[in-house]
C-alpha positions as CSV (number, residue, x, y, z in Angstrom):
1,M,-0.1,0.1,0.1
2,S,3.0,2.2,0.7
3,D,4.5,1.7,-2.6
4,E,0.9,2.3,-4.6
5,Q,0.6,5.3,-2.6
6,T,3.8,6.7,-3.1
7,L,3.5,5.6,-6.8
8,R,0.2,7.7,-7.1
9,E,1.3,10.8,-5.2
10,P,3.6,12.0,-8.1
11,D,0.5,11.7,-10.5
12,E,-1.8,13.8,-8.3
13,R,1.0,16.6,-7.8
14,P,0.5,19.4,-10.5
15,E,3.0,19.9,-12.8
16,P,5.8,22.6,-12.5
17,G,4.4,25.8,-13.9
18,T,0.8,24.7,-14.1
19,A,-0.4,26.2,-11.1
20,A,1.7,29.4,-11.4
21,E,0.5,29.4,-14.9
22,G,-3.3,29.1,-13.7
23,T,-3.0,31.8,-11.0
24,G,-1.5,34.1,-13.5
25,G,-4.3,33.7,-15.6
26,D,-6.6,33.9,-12.8
27,E,-4.9,37.1,-11.9
28,T,-4.9,38.4,-15.3
29,G,-8.3,37.4,-15.5
30,G,-9.1,39.3,-12.4
31,Q,-7.2,42.2,-13.5
32,R,-9.5,42.7,-16.8
33,A,-12.8,41.9,-14.7
34,E,-11.7,44.3,-12.2
35,G,-10.8,46.8,-15.6
36,A,-14.0,46.2,-16.7
37,A,-15.8,46.8,-13.5
38,S,-14.0,50.3,-12.9
39,G,-14.6,51.5,-16.3
40,N,-11.1,51.8,-17.6
41,G,-11.0,49.4,-20.6
42,P,-10.8,50.7,-24.2
43,D,-14.4,51.4,-24.8
44,S,-14.6,53.7,-21.7
45,A,-11.5,55.6,-22.7
46,V,-13.4,56.5,-26.1
47,Q,-16.3,57.5,-24.3
48,E,-14.5,59.6,-21.9
49,S,-12.8,61.4,-24.9
50,Q,-15.9,62.1,-26.8
51,E,-18.0,63.4,-23.7
52,P,-15.5,66.4,-23.2
53,A,-15.9,67.5,-26.7
54,A,-19.8,67.0,-26.6
55,D,-19.8,69.2,-23.7
56,G,-17.3,71.9,-25.5
57,G,-19.8,72.0,-28.6
58,A,-22.9,72.8,-26.3
59,A,-21.0,75.3,-24.4
60,A,-20.1,77.1,-27.5
61,E,-23.4,77.1,-28.8
62,R,-24.6,78.6,-25.6
63,A,-22.0,81.2,-25.6
64,A,-23.2,82.2,-29.2
65,E,-26.9,82.6,-28.2
66,D,-25.7,84.7,-24.9
67,R,-24.0,87.0,-27.3
68,V,-26.8,87.6,-29.9
69,A,-29.2,88.2,-27.1
70,N,-27.0,90.6,-25.6
71,G,-26.7,92.3,-28.7
72,R,-30.5,92.4,-29.0
73,R,-30.4,94.0,-25.7
74,R,-27.8,96.5,-26.4
75,L,-29.7,97.5,-29.5
76,L,-33.1,97.8,-27.7
77,N,-31.7,99.8,-25.2
78,G,-29.9,102.1,-27.6
79,L,-33.2,102.8,-29.4
80,W,-35.7,102.9,-27.0
81,P,-36.5,105.0,-25.0
82,P,-35.0,107.6,-27.8
83,R,-32.6,110.0,-26.1
84,L,-32.7,113.2,-28.5
85,S,-31.0,116.2,-27.7
86,R,-32.1,120.2,-28.6
87,A,-30.1,119.9,-31.3
88,Q,-31.3,116.8,-32.8
89,L,-35.1,117.7,-32.5
90,I,-34.3,120.8,-34.4
91,V,-32.7,119.0,-37.3
92,A,-35.5,116.3,-37.2
93,V,-38.0,119.0,-37.5
94,L,-36.0,121.1,-40.3
95,L,-35.6,117.7,-42.3
96,F,-39.6,117.0,-41.9
97,V,-40.4,120.6,-43.4
98,L,-37.9,120.0,-46.0
99,G,-39.6,116.7,-47.1
100,L,-42.6,118.2,-46.8
101,G,-41.8,121.0,-49.4
102,L,-40.4,118.7,-51.9
103,A,-43.7,116.5,-51.9
104,I,-45.9,119.4,-52.4
105,Q,-43.1,120.8,-54.9
106,V,-43.6,117.4,-56.7
107,R,-47.2,117.3,-56.7
108,T,-47.4,120.8,-58.2
109,T,-45.0,119.7,-60.9
110,S,-47.2,116.6,-61.9
111,D,-50.2,118.9,-61.7
112,N,-48.7,121.0,-64.4
113,G,-47.5,117.8,-66.6
114,A,-50.2,118.6,-68.8
115,L,-48.8,122.1,-70.0
116,R,-45.4,120.8,-69.8
117,G,-46.1,118.1,-72.6
118,A,-47.9,120.5,-74.7
119,R,-46.8,121.3,-78.1
120,Q,-45.5,125.0,-78.9
121,E,-48.7,125.6,-81.0
122,D,-50.8,124.7,-78.2
123,L,-49.4,126.8,-75.6
124,V,-49.3,129.8,-77.9
125,R,-53.0,129.0,-78.3
126,I,-53.4,129.0,-74.6
127,L,-51.6,132.4,-74.4
128,T,-53.8,133.8,-77.0
129,E,-56.9,133.0,-75.5
130,L,-55.7,134.2,-71.7
131,D,-54.9,137.4,-73.4
132,N,-58.2,137.7,-75.3
133,R,-60.0,137.2,-72.2
134,S,-57.9,139.8,-69.9
135,Q,-59.0,141.9,-73.2
136,R,-62.6,141.1,-72.9
137,L,-62.7,141.9,-69.1
138,Q,-61.0,145.3,-69.9
139,D,-63.8,146.4,-72.4
140,E,-66.2,145.5,-70.0
141,K,-64.5,147.6,-67.7
142,R,-64.0,150.5,-69.7
143,G,-68.1,150.1,-71.2
144,L,-69.0,150.4,-67.5
145,E,-67.1,153.3,-66.7
146,S,-68.1,154.9,-69.9
147,Q,-72.0,154.1,-69.1
148,R,-71.5,155.9,-65.3
149,S,-69.9,158.9,-67.1
150,Q,-72.8,159.4,-69.5
151,L,-75.1,159.0,-66.4
152,E,-73.4,161.4,-64.7
153,T,-72.5,164.3,-67.6
154,S,-76.3,163.3,-69.4
155,S,-78.6,166.4,-69.3
156,N,-81.4,163.8,-69.2
157,Q,-80.5,161.4,-66.7
158,A,-83.7,159.7,-67.0
159,A,-83.8,159.0,-70.5
160,E,-80.0,157.7,-70.4
161,A,-80.7,155.4,-67.3
162,L,-83.6,153.9,-69.2
163,K,-81.3,153.4,-72.3
164,Q,-78.9,151.6,-70.5
165,T,-81.6,149.7,-68.5
166,Q,-82.9,148.2,-71.7
167,Q,-79.5,147.3,-73.0
168,K,-78.7,145.6,-69.7
169,E,-82.2,143.6,-69.7
170,A,-81.4,142.4,-73.4
171,Q,-77.5,141.1,-72.6
172,L,-79.3,139.6,-69.2
173,G,-82.2,137.9,-71.7
174,I,-79.7,136.3,-73.5
175,L,-77.8,135.0,-70.6
176,A,-81.1,133.8,-68.9
177,G,-82.2,132.5,-72.3
178,T,-85.4,134.4,-72.9
179,V,-84.6,136.0,-75.7
180,K,-83.1,134.8,-79.2
181,A,-79.5,135.7,-79.9
182,E,-77.3,135.8,-83.4
183,G,-73.7,136.6,-84.1
184,A,-70.5,135.1,-84.8
185,G,-69.4,131.8,-83.8
186,I,-68.9,128.1,-84.2
187,T,-70.9,125.0,-84.6
188,L,-69.6,121.7,-82.8
189,T,-71.1,118.4,-84.3
190,I,-70.1,115.4,-82.2
191,T,-70.9,112.0,-83.9
192,D,-70.6,109.0,-81.4
193,R,-71.3,105.9,-83.2
194,H,-69.6,103.4,-80.6
195,G,-71.6,104.8,-77.4
196,G,-68.3,105.9,-75.8
197,V,-69.7,109.5,-75.2
198,Q,-71.3,109.9,-71.6
199,A,-72.7,112.7,-70.3
200,D,-69.5,114.2,-68.5
201,S,-67.9,114.5,-72.0
202,L,-70.7,116.8,-73.1
203,L,-70.4,118.8,-69.6
204,D,-66.6,119.1,-70.1
205,S,-67.1,120.4,-73.7
206,L,-69.7,122.9,-72.6
207,Q,-67.3,123.9,-70.0
208,E,-64.3,124.4,-72.1
209,L,-66.8,126.4,-74.5
210,R,-67.6,128.9,-71.7
211,A,-64.4,129.1,-70.4
212,A,-63.3,130.3,-73.7
213,G,-65.9,133.4,-74.1
214,A,-68.8,131.6,-75.4
215,E,-71.9,134.3,-75.0
216,A,-74.8,132.0,-75.7
217,I,-75.0,128.1,-76.4
218,Q,-77.8,126.0,-77.9
219,I,-77.4,122.3,-77.6
220,D,-80.4,120.5,-80.1
221,D,-83.3,122.3,-79.0
222,V,-82.1,123.2,-75.4
223,R,-80.7,126.6,-74.7
224,V,-78.0,126.3,-72.2
225,V,-78.1,128.5,-69.1
226,A,-76.2,128.7,-65.6
227,D,-78.3,126.0,-64.3
228,T,-78.2,123.8,-67.0
229,Y,-76.9,120.2,-66.2
230,F,-76.4,116.5,-67.8
231,T,-77.4,113.2,-66.8
232,Q,-76.9,109.5,-67.9
233,G,-80.0,108.0,-68.6
234,A,-80.5,104.4,-69.3
235,D,-81.1,104.7,-73.7
236,G,-78.6,108.0,-73.5
237,V,-77.9,111.2,-72.4
238,L,-80.3,113.8,-71.4
239,I,-80.0,117.3,-70.8
240,D,-82.2,119.3,-68.4
241,G,-84.2,116.3,-68.5
242,H,-84.3,116.4,-72.2
243,K,-83.1,113.4,-74.1
244,L,-80.4,114.2,-76.8
245,S,-80.3,112.6,-80.1
246,Q,-77.1,112.0,-82.4
247,P,-75.3,113.9,-83.5
248,Y,-74.9,116.2,-80.7
249,V,-74.6,119.6,-82.0
250,F,-73.9,122.5,-80.3
251,K,-74.3,126.2,-81.5
252,V,-72.3,128.6,-80.3
253,I,-72.1,132.5,-80.2
254,G,-68.6,133.9,-79.5
255,N,-65.3,134.6,-81.3
256,P,-64.7,131.9,-83.5
257,Q,-60.7,132.7,-83.0
258,D,-61.1,131.9,-79.2
259,L,-63.8,128.9,-79.4
260,E,-62.1,126.9,-81.9
261,P,-58.4,126.8,-80.7
262,A,-59.8,125.6,-77.1
263,L,-61.4,122.9,-78.5
264,N,-58.9,121.4,-80.8
265,I,-55.8,122.3,-78.1
266,H,-53.6,119.4,-76.7
267,G,-55.7,117.3,-74.2
268,G,-58.8,119.4,-74.8
269,V,-62.2,118.4,-76.1
270,V,-61.5,117.1,-79.7
271,P,-58.5,115.0,-78.8
272,T,-60.5,113.3,-75.9
273,L,-63.5,112.8,-78.1
274,E,-61.3,111.1,-80.4
275,K,-59.9,108.7,-77.9
276,E,-63.5,107.7,-77.2
277,Q,-63.9,106.9,-80.8
278,A,-65.9,109.8,-81.7
279,T,-65.7,112.5,-84.2
280,A,-65.8,116.3,-83.2
281,D,-66.4,119.0,-86.1
282,V,-66.1,122.6,-85.7
283,V,-67.4,124.7,-88.4
284,R,-66.7,128.9,-88.1
285,S,-69.4,130.9,-89.2
286,Q,-70.5,135.0,-89.1
287,K,-73.5,134.3,-88.4
288,I,-74.9,131.4,-85.9
289,V,-78.5,131.7,-84.7
290,V,-79.7,130.3,-81.2
291,D,-83.3,130.6,-81.0
292,A,-84.4,128.3,-78.5
293,L,-86.0,130.1,-75.4
294,R,-86.3,129.4,-71.8
295,P,-89.6,130.9,-70.4
296,S,-89.1,133.7,-68.3
297,K,-89.5,132.9,-64.4
298,Q,-90.9,135.5,-61.8
299,P,-88.9,135.1,-58.3
300,D,-91.2,134.2,-55.8
301,Y,-89.8,136.0,-53.0
302,A,-87.1,138.3,-54.2
303,R,-87.7,141.8,-55.3
304,S,-85.9,144.8,-56.2
305,S,-84.6,147.2,-53.8
306,Q,-84.6,150.3,-55.9
């Protein structure tokens, strides 16, 4: 038994270096386990290197946002509330006045654009018309002064006053449309085949003739007076409630040399009607008869104070 046990003992003993290697392997495995448990492995080192980079980027973004917010606050603090000195306030008022003056000047210039774009012959006609109008006013002034002188120097003042009253009555009768009139003038014929001429176009024509010095006007069979009006009806244009038929014929008594240029001027009646596809013919005559009459009306309340 002792011999067998002696022979078996060497077999049960570990080989030289095996236990050391096992121990060393266990130690190495224990170190790896400890390293893994403590987070000191390669993966944890990479994570630790990425975390500071992420923290640095977020800090940079927050710093940029803070700079933008601080800039906005400084801008708002600089703009409001406004800090104006007296000199700055005076300069602001002067600039406002200067801008207002420039705006008024531009508007005035645009209002005169029609004259700026007119041809030379049209400007000459306008100037001639103004001169003629001024001359008519001067003649009327001299006539009134002559009547006053005659009344003051006449031996028979009653007869002279009656004569002048009759002349004045005839003049007022022409203006009121209660008496016939004849004299030099023009005939304006407007033909509208496309229906483009409206009541406002005829009113513009009438106003232009009055401004040019027309003394008596008749449109078709209607006498034009101070309270004449145009309306646009469903079936055409009406004047003082009477329907007008085409062509529209204006009989006008006045100076033909003033009336015709006033209608043909650039931007005037004739060019405007041509834009509306209508035709306007102006014929001068030394004898125009205006025979349409208005009924004489007596005032209900007004009485002469003489």
